[in-house]
C-alpha positions, 0 to 999 in steps of 0.5 A: 149543387144538386147532385143526380145519377148517371140517368139524371136522377136527383139524389137524396140530400142526404147521400150527399151529407154523406159524401161531404162527411166522406170528403171533410174526413179524408181531409182532416185524417188524410186518408188518400183514398175512399170508395163507397157503396151505398144502398138507400130506398131501392137505389144503389149509389157507389162512388170513388173519392181522392187516389189510389196512389199518393203521387199518382194520377189514378183515381178511386172509383167503384171498381178499384179494389181494396184488401177489405179485410175481415169482412172476407169472414162472411164469405167464408161463412156464407160458403160454410153455409152453401156446404151445409145446404149440400149436406156436406158440414153440419152446424152442431157437429164438432170442427174434429168430427171432420177435421181428425185430430184437430186440438186433441186433448182441448174441449171440441169447439163446433163448427158453429161455435168457430163462426160465431167467435165463441170457440175459446182458443186464441184468436189472434194466431197468424202463422205464416205456413207458406204460398202453396196450396197446402198453407191453410192445412199447415196452419190449422194442423200446427194449432194444438199449440194455440192455448185455449182461453175460454170454454167453447160455447161460453164467451165471445172473443173475436177469433181470426183463427177459427176463421182459419179452422172454418176456411180449412172446413171449407176445403176438405168439404168442397175438396178444392182449395179454399179460394178456388171454392170461394169463387165456385160456391160464391164469387163465381155465381154472384158474379163478382168480377172484382173480388179475388184472393190474389191480385194476378187473377184480376183484370189487368185494367183494375186499380188496385188501392195502395196501402199507405203508413206513416212516414217519418213526417207522420204524413201518409205515404205508400207501402207496397208491402203492407198489401201482401197477406199470409195465405193461411190467413185468407178466409179470416181477411184475405179477399180483395174486393171493389165498392161495387162489389161489396153493395153486390154483396149486401144485396145479395144478403138483404136478398132471397138468396137466389138460386146460391143460398136459401132465404131460410139459411140468410136469415139463419146466418144473422140470427141465433147469436152466440155469446154477446159483448162488445167490438167497438159497438155493442153486441147480441152477439155473432151469427154465422160471422156476422156481427147482430148490433142492436139499437134502441129502436129494436131494429137490428143492424147487421155488420162487419169491417175489416183491418190490414195494414193500410186497408181499413173497411166498413160495412152495415145492413138493416135487413129490415129497411133494404139498407146498406153501407160499405167504405173502403179505405187505404191508410192507416188513418181510415179508422177515423173516418169509419169511426164516424161512420159505423160506430157513432150514431150518424149514418144510422141515425139519418138513413134508418132513424136507428141509435146506438143503446145509451150509455152515459158515463159515471163513475164506477163504485167497484172501480177496484173490481178492474184494477190489476194486469191484464195481458194481450197475447197473440202468435205472429206470422213467425209462430213466435208468440208474444204479449203486452201487458197493461196495468189498470189504475183507477183515476177517480170513478175511471180506469186508467190503462197504461203501459210501462206508466204511460197511459195508452187508453181512459174507460169510463163505465156506463153500467157494470162491465161495459166501458166507452174510450176517453179521447185525450181531452176527456170526451168519449167517443161512442166506441165500447169494450167490455168485461168479462166475469168468471163463475165467481163474480170476478172480473177475469178478462178484458175484452179490447177489439173483442180480443180477451186480455186475461187479468191478474194481480200481479204482473206476469213473470214473463212479459214479451213486448212489441212496439214496432206495428200498431194496428189502430181501431175505432178509439185508443190504439194499443203498441201491439199489431192487432189484426182485424 
């Protein structure tokens, strides 16, 4: 059946293929609802599929709102750039110069390093400091207890906490709470009327996509409590938005900035990346909150996406081709569909003629370099530190990461320090991860989902584990609540 737009214009066949792929993925992975925004060859397509909540009649459409998770970081970064243009912030000054006393006793990171995920301190710091206007100030004020993992500017490590700091800088420079600053600096001027941090700020007619999590029988069930997020981490992942608004956001960043931001600042946000690595795809590094992703053809892909319990989304752009894709989902199986669209080559190849860097798995001759124990740390909502330790065991020329003797993921190397995830049947996904070496060329960290897991030769004396919640990523999941 030929697809047409509302104006009766014939839709390209590849758009129909994308819709078919989304619908097939929804069936395969039991995803209740999906919203799509696509910009292709100068035309915008906005679609909704499925339901906002299982058992209720409201259908998903282009104006249904989801929590977009870490794509919020790009709003925080854009707000910082508006304040840079006004002379109120400077990317190359230290955070401490704007927040006196911030992390005294630790190396001083710059504003740019906070935004390109190279500040160096532990990134998974989710301390819930309340719901009032001082929540973010208290969150940042308590960061003296957050450990420093690497020197500022040296290593890419995905850092939610650093974007909390950036949000606090926005508050201080703008003189109003973070959410108000985003409204006045970004969503208001761009008329993103379905984008906010609080559902009560949206029109009563707006449909909210309910979060769905695994029920006792393994099916997706509504989970109203999962949608909630501590206010202290709003700058890292709290935005609620629709596919239509997310596509407008893409058009803004693909355009000339208009009266909101200069073309130069838009280019700066996606250039001069910091240290590189892997975050399920290979990265040249992060610009100002945007991932800069290489391709075989040399054209850069600008990407983000977000994860929260029961809310998972993807977002990418190819500025050279005026191409953008955003997909929002409302279930814990959403990452399986997003993996096919934002990690694999399919969408980039079909719409933009671009491909991932080659990654042919081969036996790793120096597998002994990677053996040992890897510990992932987090500070949770209650402020308590938790960790999980995995043992790395050689299986031929591959690496098996095990928790309490059970294999959680298998890694196949395709070049020094870069590996792909294995599926249970032994085949490999396109999802990628990497290792970090110290100045003596010894493996110091495994970077999973962008986070650093510190390597030791022997298991840590104390290792608390948390197994109650898992936030899934493209590729294998850990029994640990990692937030994207």
